[in-house]
Structures are given as structure tokens and as C-alpha cells.
C-alpha positions in Angstrom: -48.5 42.9 -12.4 -46.8 45.5 -10.3 -48.8 46.9 -7.3 -50.5 50.2 -7.1 -49.0 52.8 -4.7 -51.4 55.0 -2.9 -50.0 57.9 -0.9 -52.4 59.6 1.5 -52.2 63.1 3.1 -53.2 63.2 6.7 -54.8 66.4 7.9 -58.1 67.1 6.1 -57.8 63.8 4.2 -57.6 61.0 6.9 -58.3 63.0 10.0 -60.1 66.3 10.5 -61.4 68.8 13.0 -58.3 69.1 15.2 -56.2 72.2 16.1 -53.6 70.0 17.8 -50.9 70.8 15.3 -51.5 74.6 15.4 -51.5 74.6 19.2 -48.2 72.7 19.2 -46.7 75.3 16.8 -47.7 78.0 19.2 -46.3 76.1 22.1 -43.0 75.3 20.3 -42.4 78.9 19.2 -43.1 80.2 22.7 -40.7 77.6 24.2 -37.9 78.4 21.8 -38.3 82.2 21.4 -40.5 83.4 24.3 -42.9 84.8 21.7 -46.6 84.2 21.9 -47.6 84.2 18.2 -51.0 85.0 16.8 -52.5 82.6 14.2 -55.3 85.0 13.2 -55.7 85.1 9.4 -53.0 82.5 8.9 -53.8 79.2 7.0 -51.5 76.2 7.4 -53.6 74.2 5.0 -51.4 72.1 2.6 -48.2 73.3 4.1 -45.4 71.4 5.8 -44.7 71.6 9.6 -41.3 73.2 8.9 -42.8 75.7 6.4 -45.5 76.7 8.8 -43.1 77.3 11.7 -40.8 79.4 9.5 -43.7 81.4 8.1 -45.1 82.1 11.5 -41.8 83.4 12.8 -41.2 85.5 9.6 -44.7 86.9 10.2 -43.4 88.1 13.6 -40.3 89.6 12.0 -37.8 86.9 12.7 -35.0 86.4 10.1 -34.8 83.0 8.4 -31.2 82.6 9.2 -31.9 83.1 12.9 -34.5 80.4 13.1 -33.4 77.3 15.1 -35.4 74.5 13.4 -33.9 71.8 15.6 -35.3 73.6 18.7 -38.6 74.1 17.1 -39.1 70.6 15.9 -38.1 69.1 19.2 -40.4 71.4 21.1 -43.2 70.8 18.6 -42.9 67.0 19.0 -42.7 67.3 22.8 -45.9 69.4 22.9 -47.9 67.5 20.3 -49.1 64.4 22.3 -50.8 66.6 24.9 -52.4 68.7 22.2 -53.7 65.6 20.5 -55.3 64.3 23.7 -57.0 67.6 24.2 -58.2 67.9 20.6 -57.8 64.7 18.6 -60.2 65.4 15.8 -62.1 62.6 14.1 -61.4 60.0 11.4 -63.0 61.4 8.3 -65.9 59.6 6.5 -65.0 56.4 4.7 -61.4 56.4 5.7 -61.2 53.4 8.0 -63.4 51.2 5.7 -61.2 52.1 2.7 -57.9 51.5 4.4 -59.3 48.1 5.7 -60.1 47.1 2.1 -56.9 48.3 0.5 -54.7 46.9 3.2 -56.0 43.4 2.7 -55.2 43.4 -1.0 -51.9 42.2 -2.5 -52.1 44.7 -5.3 -51.9 47.8 -3.2 -49.1 49.5 -1.2 -50.3 52.1 1.2 -48.1 55.1 2.2 -48.3 58.6 3.4 -47.4 61.9 1.6 -47.8 64.5 4.4 -46.3 67.7 5.6 -46.2 66.3 9.1 -42.9 65.4 10.6 -42.6 61.6 10.6 -42.9 61.4 14.4 -45.8 63.8 14.4 -47.6 61.7 11.7 -47.2 58.6 13.9 -48.6 60.5 16.9 -51.6 61.8 15.0 -52.6 58.6 13.2 -51.5 56.4 16.1 -54.1 58.1 18.4 -56.8 57.0 16.0 -55.3 53.5 15.3 -54.6 54.3 11.7 -50.8 54.4 11.5 -50.5 50.6 11.2 -52.0 50.7 7.7 -49.0 52.6 6.2 -45.7 50.9 5.5 -43.8 53.8 3.9 -44.1 57.6 3.4 -42.8 61.0 2.5 -42.9 63.4 5.5 -42.3 67.0 6.4 -39.0 65.8 8.0 -37.9 64.7 4.5 -38.3 68.2 3.0 -39.9 71.5 3.5 -41.5 71.4 0.0 -44.5 69.1 -0.7 -43.4 68.2 -4.2 -40.2 66.8 -2.7 -42.1 65.0 0.0 -44.1 63.1 -2.6 -40.9 62.3 -4.4 -39.4 61.0 -1.2 -42.4 58.8 -0.6 -42.2 57.3 -4.1 -38.4 56.7 -3.8 -38.7 55.0 -0.5 -41.5 52.8 -1.7 -39.4 51.7 -4.8 -36.5 50.9 -2.5 -38.7 48.9 -0.1 -41.0 47.1 -2.5 -40.5 47.2 -6.3 -38.6 49.2 -8.7 -41.8 50.2 -10.5 -45.5 50.5 -9.8 -48.4 49.9 -12.1 -49.9 53.1 -10.9 -49.2 55.9 -8.3 -51.9 57.9 -6.8 -51.8 60.7 -4.2 -54.9 61.3 -2.2 -55.2 64.8 -0.7 -57.5 67.6 0.1 -55.7 70.9 -0.9 -54.6 72.5 -4.1 -51.0 72.1 -2.8 -51.5 68.3 -2.8 -52.8 68.5 -6.4 -49.9 70.7 -7.6 -47.3 68.5 -5.9 -48.7 65.3 -7.4 -48.8 66.9 -10.9 -45.2 68.1 -10.5 -44.3 64.4 -9.8 -46.3 63.4 -12.8 -48.6 61.0 -10.8 -52.3 60.9 -10.4 -54.2 62.9 -7.8 -57.5 62.0 -6.2 -58.8 65.1 -4.3 -61.3 64.9 -1.6 -63.3 68.0 -0.3 -63.0 66.9 3.4 -60.7 69.8 4.3 -61.3 73.5 4.0 -61.5 73.5 0.2 -64.7 72.9 -1.7 -65.1 70.6 -4.7 -65.1 73.6 -7.0 -62.0 75.0 -5.5 -60.2 71.7 -5.9 -61.4 71.3 -9.4 -59.8 74.6 -10.4 -56.4 73.1 -9.5 -57.1 70.3 -12.1 -56.8 67.0 -10.2 -57.6 63.8 -12.0 -60.8 63.4 -10.0 -62.5 65.2 -7.0 -64.9 63.4 -4.6 -66.8 64.9 -1.7 -65.3 62.3 0.7 -64.0 58.7 0.8 -67.4 57.1 1.7 -67.9 55.3 -1.6 -65.3 52.6 -1.0 -66.4 50.2 -3.7 -66.3 53.0 -6.3 -62.9 54.3 -5.1 -61.4 50.8 -5.2 -62.8 50.4 -8.8 -61.3 53.8 -9.8 -57.9 52.9 -8.4 -57.8 49.5 -10.0 -59.0 50.5 -13.4 -58.3 53.3 -15.9 -61.5 55.1 -15.1 -59.9 58.2 -13.8 -58.9 60.6 -16.5 -55.1 61.1 -16.8 -54.0 58.3 -14.6 -50.3 57.6 -15.0 -50.0 53.8 -15.6 -46.2 53.6 -15.1 -43.7 55.6 -13.0 
């Protein structure tokens, strides 16, 4: 039987409570443009690093064609390690235990589907000793759009491991994760460990919503059986 591919989001799903990314955006924009931006009223939840930086500059009346993304990404990645040390956040409930269990099984491939740039994802997860669990992923450095990021993660996993998976599941904490998974016609397990409540996530119509990832035995059972409504069994 082909393995199950599980693609995890990072911020709000695996790690929470950190403003390191937001602080690094501010630092990068100030470095490249000399502009001290204001994040008041702006939500980066579910958005990719590249989209966030573009939107923040547009918010301050910069034209898209004048935005130097190479400067921004380099400055962001240079600032991020210090910001993580200052404000690393915490590993969310149940995450480490679930990753321990799934990584020890031959029937699972663990990957990432995150708006973080690939190097940024490694920094954030590496600080908490989580990056080693993941062997593949779609990242914000692959695309500015989350739907395309999930598609990239699936494509890379197929190239590295098998041409087909028995099941593909995205785990995320925002309506954007849900919409992107549905656009890729794969299952989505939503967790209310970010800023969105269970009710808010349910309104986006995921396959299943859980308050967190604490119930490891139940989650493994859900992933390995057909007990989640609407699971795609082939992709």
C-alpha cells in the first residue's frame, strides 16, 4: 500500500505565540526602503512571506513593480534568527508527540506546506528541534499563492518518494489552508491553535476541525482510516 502524505503548516499549527516573523518583516522593509512600517490592523495569518511583504509595502503606497523582492527576502532571512531568539514562541499542544509517532511509521511521509520561505521555515522549526521530522515541503519560496505551495509540496513528494499516495492530508490553522487544500482536492485537518476559532474554521468547510493536536491516538486513527468525511483516497 502506498504511504500517506501529511503536509503541515507551521505558524499557528506547529509553533505559536511568536512575532519573530512580523518583526523580521519590519526590519527587512526598513533595511531595503528606509520605511518604518506600521502593522496595526494588519493580519498576516495564512499568508505567504512574499505576499505579506508586498501587501505591507502597498499599504504604504509602494507600487508593486517598484518592490525589490530579492532585497526584501535577503534582509528578512538575515534578520529572522535574531528575532527568533528574542521571541521563539512555543511548540503547540500535541505537536511533538504526534510527529514522534508518525515519523516512526513506514506508512507516513511528513512534509510542510507553509507560506514561510524555505530557509525561514528551517530557522523557525530548527530552533524548536522540529525541522528534522520533515523530508519534503512546499514553501513560500516556491510560490506567493498557498494553493500553488501545496501543489509544489505534493509534486516534490511524488518525485522523491512514490508516484502516488494512498492519501494526502494538509494540517493547518486558517481558512486559507482549508481553501488551498480544497483547491488541490486533498483532505484538510484544521486545528484551532491559531487565531481562528473552531466555528470560524468550520465555516470554511474542512474535512475535520480539532481544538489542537493533543489526541495523538485519535489523530493517527483518523489519518490511517476513512473516518474523516471527504478524505481523498488517491491523488
